Structures are given as structure tokens and as C-alpha cells.
N, C-alpha and C positions, 0 to 999 in steps of 0.2 A: 483922818485915816488913823486907824488905831495900830497898835503895835503888832497885833496878831495878823491883821490883814498885810501889813508890810512883809512881816515874815513869809507868809504864804506865797506872795508874789515873787519874793527874791528866790524861794526854794524851787518854784515852777520855772523860773529863768534859767536857773542853774541846771535843771533836769534837760531843758531844751537845748541848751549850749552843749551838754554831754552828747546828747543824741546826734547833733550836727558834727561833733568831732568824730563819733564813730563811724558815721556815714563817709566822712571824708577819707578816714583811714581805709575803709572797705574800697572805695573807688581806686586809690593808690595801689592796692594790692591786685586788684583785677586788671588794671592797666599793665602793671608789671607782668602778669602772667600772659597777657595777650601779647605783649611785646615779645616775650620768650618764646611763645609758640610760632609767632611769625617767623622769628630768627630761625628756629628749628626747621619750619617748612622751607625756608629760603634755602637752608643748608642741604636739606634733603632734595630739593629740586636741583640745586647745583650739582649734588653727587649724581643724580640720575641723568642730568644733562652730559655729565662727563663720561658716564658709563654707556650710555646709549647716545650716540649723536644723531641728529635729525638728518634724515635724507633730504638733500636740497631739492629734488625732483618730486617729493611727496607734496600733495595738495592739501589744503584745509578747506572745511566747510562743504559748500555745495560741489566745488570743484573735485574734492575726494571722491564724492559718490560717482561722477563720471569716469574718473580714473580707475575705480574698482570695477565699473561696469564693462569697460572695454579691456580689462586686464586679461591675460590668459590663464586658465585654469589647468593646474598640473594634475595629470592623471597617472594612475598606476599601469605599469606595463604588464602585470600580472593577468594572463587570460586562462581560458579553460584548455586552450592547446597546449598549454605549458604543464598541465596534470601529468603525473607518472602514469604510464600504461601498464597495467599488471596482468599476469596470468590468471585465470579465474581461481586456481588453487591458491596463489599467493595472496590474491585479494582475500580469500576466505581465512587463511592464516592470519593476515593482519588483523581482520575483525575480532576473530578470536582471542588474539594476544591483548586487545584493547582493555584497559582496566575497567571494571564494572563498578559502578557508583551506588552508594546506599544498599550494598549487598546485604548487611545485617537486618535493615528495615525490610526488604524484601522477603528475606527469610522468614522474619516474624509474620508478614502478611500471608506467606504460603502456610505457615502452621495455623493461621486463624481460619483459613479456607479448609484445610483438612479436618477441622473440628466439625464441618458440615457434610462429611461423607456419609454417615449414618442417615442423616436427612435426605440426602440426594437418592440414596438406594431406596428408602421408604417410599419415596415419590414415585420411583421407577416402578416398584412392585405395586404401586396404586393405579397403575395404566396411565401415568403420564410420560412425556417425553421433556427432557431437559435441554434448554438453550441458554448458553453462557455468553455474556457480553462484558465489555469493560476494556480498560486500556491495559495493553501488555499481551504477550503471547500466553494463550491458556492451554498449550500443547503439554507441557510438562505435568501440569495440575490435573488435567483430565486423565492423562495416560497413568498416572499414579492412582488416581481414584478407580478407573476401570480395572487395572491389574490388582489392586488391593480387595475391592468389594464385589466386583462383578465376575465371581469365579464359579458360578452355577451354570454357565452356559458358553457357548463360542462367543468370542470377541473378534468383530471385524473392524479393523482401523482403516479408515479411508482419509487421505490427505488431499483435502478440497483444494489446497493452494497448488497442488502439482499441474505443471502446464499441459500435460496430455492426458489427465484423468477424464473419463468420461462415465456416463450413466451405466453403459454397458459394462464396463470394467466393474463397476460396483455390484451390478446385478450377478455378474459371473462369480464374483467372489462369494456372494451370499448363497447362490444356488449350488455352485460346484464345491466350493470350500467348506461351507457350513452344513448344508443340507444333503450334499451328496447326489445331487440329480443333475441331468444333462441340460445344458442351456439349450433353449429352443433357437431355431435358425430364422425365426419371424421377428416381429416388431418388438420395440420395448415393451408396449402394452401387453403382448403375448407373454413376454418373460415374467412381467409383473403378476399377471393372472396365473401363471403356473406355480409361482411361489406361494401365492395366497391359497390356491387350491390345495397345495401340499399341506399346508397347515390346516385347512378346513377338514382333510380326510383324516387328520390325527396320525399321519405317518412320521411325523419329525421325532428324532430321538431325544431332543432337549426340550425342555418347557419353556426356556427364555434364550433369546438370542440377542446379543448386544450389538448395536452398530455405532460405533464412535466415529464421528465426522468432523475432523479439524478443518474449520472455514466451509461450512456449509454454503456461504456466500461466495465461494470461489469462482473465478471468471469463467471456468469451464463447465461449472455444474449449476450455475444461477439461471440457465435457461429454462424455458416452460416446460419442456419434456422432462428434464431432469427432476425438478421440483415436484411436479405432477407425480411422477413415479416414486419419489421418496415419501411424499405425503400419503400415497396408498399404502405403501409398506408401513409407514408409522402408525396407520390405522389397525394394524394387526396386533392383537393382544399378546402375541408371541414375540414381537419384535420390539426391541426398546431402543430408541435413538438418544444418543448423547451428542450434541452439537455445539459448535462455537461460531460466532460471528465477529467480524472486526469492520465492516462496512457501516457507516453511520445510517445508510438507508437500506440496511438489510431487510427490515421489516416490509418494505414495499415488494418484497418478492412474492408474498403470498396474499391471495384474496381470502374472502371469509370461508370459502370451501376448504382451502388448503389449511387455514388456521384451525378449522374445526377438526381436521384429520390429524394434523400434528399434535394438537393437544399440549402445547408447550407450557412449561412453567419456567419463566425466565429468572436467571440468577446473575447478580452482578458479581463477576470473578476478576475484578481488577488486579493484576499481578505486577505490573510495571516491569516485566520480563521482557527480554529482547526478542525481536522477530528475524533473528539470524537465519533460521531454518526456512520460515515462511517466504522471506524475501531473498532466498539464495538464487531463486530462478528469475529474478528481476533484472531488467537491464540497468547498467550503470556506465557513466562515463569513465570510471576508473578500469573498466575491463575492455580488452581487445574486442572490437565489434565483429571480428571474423569468429570468435568463439560463440557468439550469440545466435539465436534461432528459435524456432518454434512456431505455433500456431497463430500467437497474437498478432505479428506483423502481417501475416498472410490474410488474417480476417480483416484487419484495417483496410487493406488494399481492396479485398473483395467487397467491402461494404460501400466503397466508393465507385464501383463499377456497375454497368447495366446488368439486367437478368441474363441477356444473352452471353455477356463476358464472363458471368459465374458459371453459367452452363458450359462454357467452353473449358473452364478449369476443371468442372466436375466430370466431364468425360475422361479426361486424363487422369484424374486422381481415382476414379472408380476402376479404371483399367489397371492402373498401377497397384492399388491395394490387392486386387484379385491375382495379379501375377506375383506380388510379393508373399502372399499366402501359399500360393502354389510351390513357390521356391523356398519357403520358410526362410525368407530374408528377415534379419533382426536390425540391421543397421539403415542407413539412408539409401533412397532409391538412386539407381544410376541408369545407364542407357540399356542395361540387361533386362529392365522390366518396363521400358518405355513403349513409345508408339512411333513408327515412322512418320515422316511428314504427311504422306499420301493418305495413309490409313487415319491419321488424326483429323486431316480435313474432310475425309468422307464421312467419319462419324458425326462430326459437328454439323455437316451439311445435311445428313439425313434426319438429325434431330432439329434441324431448322434454327440452328443458332447463328449460322452464317449463310449468306446467298452466293458469295463468290471469293474467289482466291485472295483478291486485294483486301477485303475487310478481314478475313482471316489472319492475313500476314500482319495487318495493322494491329490487331488485338495481341498476336504473340509478341509483337515488338513491346508493347506496354508491359506483358507480364516478363520479359526479358530484362527490361529496365529496372524493374523491381526486384530481379534476381530470383523469381518465383519458379518459372520455367526455364530449364536449361536444355541445350541440345549438343550433340556430338555426332560427326561424320564417321562413318565406317570407311573400310579400306575401298569399297566399290563407289564411294560417294553418296550414300543414302544417308539422309539427316533424320536422327532419332531424337524425339522430344521425351524429357522425363522431368520429374519433380524432385529435387534434392532434399527430401523429407522422409522421415522413417514412418512406419505403417501406422502406428498409434496416432501420431500427429495428423496424418492424411485422415484418419477415421474420426478423429475430432473435428477436423474442419468441415468434413461432409456432413457431419450431423449438425453442426451450426449452420449451415447454409441450405439444408434440406428444408 
């Protein structure tokens, strides 16, 4: 073996010994760190055990599952009956005082919509009608547009969300208020024909008449008769309709014939504005139920009854509307415009709605339970039946069930 070979072998052995020494030192350091971590964990666990002592009745493992399964759940005592009951005026005041979120962003959105006012006016004069949809109330936006740009003719505003609005009220506003002609006493179709003939004869003082309808899909004007009458009016070149919708299925109101008559141009008018005015007539748990009323509840009850039962209601309603018109009564009906029991029964029997007194009394009991029909006895013991509703509400109900 040469000297060079011996030297290389000794050098390689020294390198191996050095590597073994470094590995031993690293193992010692790692073991010290592990021991320190274990000590710290034990200290933390001991601290936790001192802070939160374990319940001796608490189970572990699968026994804990059955223990939690049969444990009693704690529920809140807060119920709807504990809500504060407010007066309608107080309820509206509270809503108006609520802070409005994102007011600056909503104002910017309104200003962007207002830039479209000239375009909307151009579309109206091009014999199209405008229909606006989108999230948020569009009442303020459309009112500003109408008052700013539609100044060359009469403007008729219709609040379709109003609970007692009827198509007859709209036609009366158009014929008496804008055209200055007397309303006919016939059907809705005769009234619409009279308005159309008035424009065809060229007797109108104004070339353009604007009909602004907030919520054309309102509950009281979404029926077939109202939408047919409005579509015929929309087909007149002199009548321009600006309407808004808020129901997601409002497009289902119109078939192909009505769509062609309306000749809509749809515009997205998302405003994120509140619906305080539109929903002011809705029922709420926060308002005393005695203050609520209207045709909606009556229509729900009548829809669940038979045709004879609806006929019984119709007999009294028609009589009361006629008596209220003669007496020029504006408020709710009372016994002064009602029917005596015998007269009421006779009318219903002549119309073949009932065949005997027992059936008639049974039906009256159901109406009384729903507080639709009320009665009062006079001094001589005569029982008078009446409906505690105003004339416009009764007229609206009669149109819906006719």
C-alpha cells in the first residue's frame, strides 16, 4: 500500500467520523426540544384542568352521545305574542324614523335613471307605452319623470296598490277629469267604447293624455276585466301609459292580444327605494287587528264558499251599495242601509240561493263568524242585517265576484 492510498483512507475515515458526530449532536438537540414541548403541554393541560374542572357526571365516548341525545334543549321564551302592539299612525312614524342605508348610493342611482328621461319621452311620442320593473319602489322616479317631461297634456295618476281602487274609478278619472264627458251607466266595455269614440271624433282638447299607473299588477286591478280595459285604452294613439310592476309573475297577466295592444317597452328601473307607501295598506302583526279591514279578507272568505253563498252575500251588498248612494254615505255601512231578516231571506229565496230558513241561517252564521255580516235589533225586535264596509270596498268586491 502506498503512502497516497493510506492518506486518502485516513482522510475518508475522519470525514465519516465527523458526520457521525454531527448527527449525534442534532439528535440531542431534537430530544431536548421534544422534552421541553412535552413539559409545556403538561403545564398547559394542568392549568386547563385547574381552570375548568371536569363534571363528574359527564360521560365520554359513545356514552356521551346518548347523554346529549336525551338532554333537554333550552328554548327562548320570546314569542310573537310579546311583540308591542302599535297604533297605525305610531307604526308609520316608527318606520319613517328608521335610518336609511346607502342613501348616497341610492341618490346616485336615481340620477343615472334621470338621464334617461328624454329617451323615455321620445319612446312615448313614438306610440309606445312604458313598463318599468326592478327592485325598489319606482313611485318617486316615475312621478318626477311625469311632472318634468309630460307637461303637454293632462296627467292622471293611478295608485294600483290602493286597496279599494277599481277599473271604474280609473275610467271615471279619465272621462270626467281629463275629457270632461259624463260617464255612462252601463258596463265597463261601454265606458271604454265611449272614451275611444271621443278621440275618434276629434273632440279632445289635448293631443296627448298620460296615464301613470303605479303597480299595474296591483291586487285589485290585475283581474281580466281591468287589464282588458287598460289594454284597449293603451291602443289609442292619444293615450300614453307609464306603468310599473313589482310582482315577479306580472308578465303572466297579458296574453298575446293584450301584449300587442299595450305595445310595451320594458325598462329596468331598479332604485332600491323603500316601499313604505305601497305597503302602508298591508296587514302586519305590529298593528292592532281592529284597525285593519278591506276587501282582501272578504275575498278570501268568499273564494272558499259555494256559488250560492256568494250569491247570498251579493244580494245584501248590491242593496247596501244602492242605499248608500241614495243616502250619500261616505263611511262604513250600518243598520240604516241594511235589510231586515225577512226581506233578506225573501230576496235570497226568490233568487234560488236558498230553499229554506235553516239553510239561510246556517250560511248567515258562517258570515257572522268571519265578521263579514253584522246585525242589530231595533226597538220593536226587528233584526237588520248589514255589511260593515264602505261603498268603494263593496263595489270592488262585487266586481271581483261578478
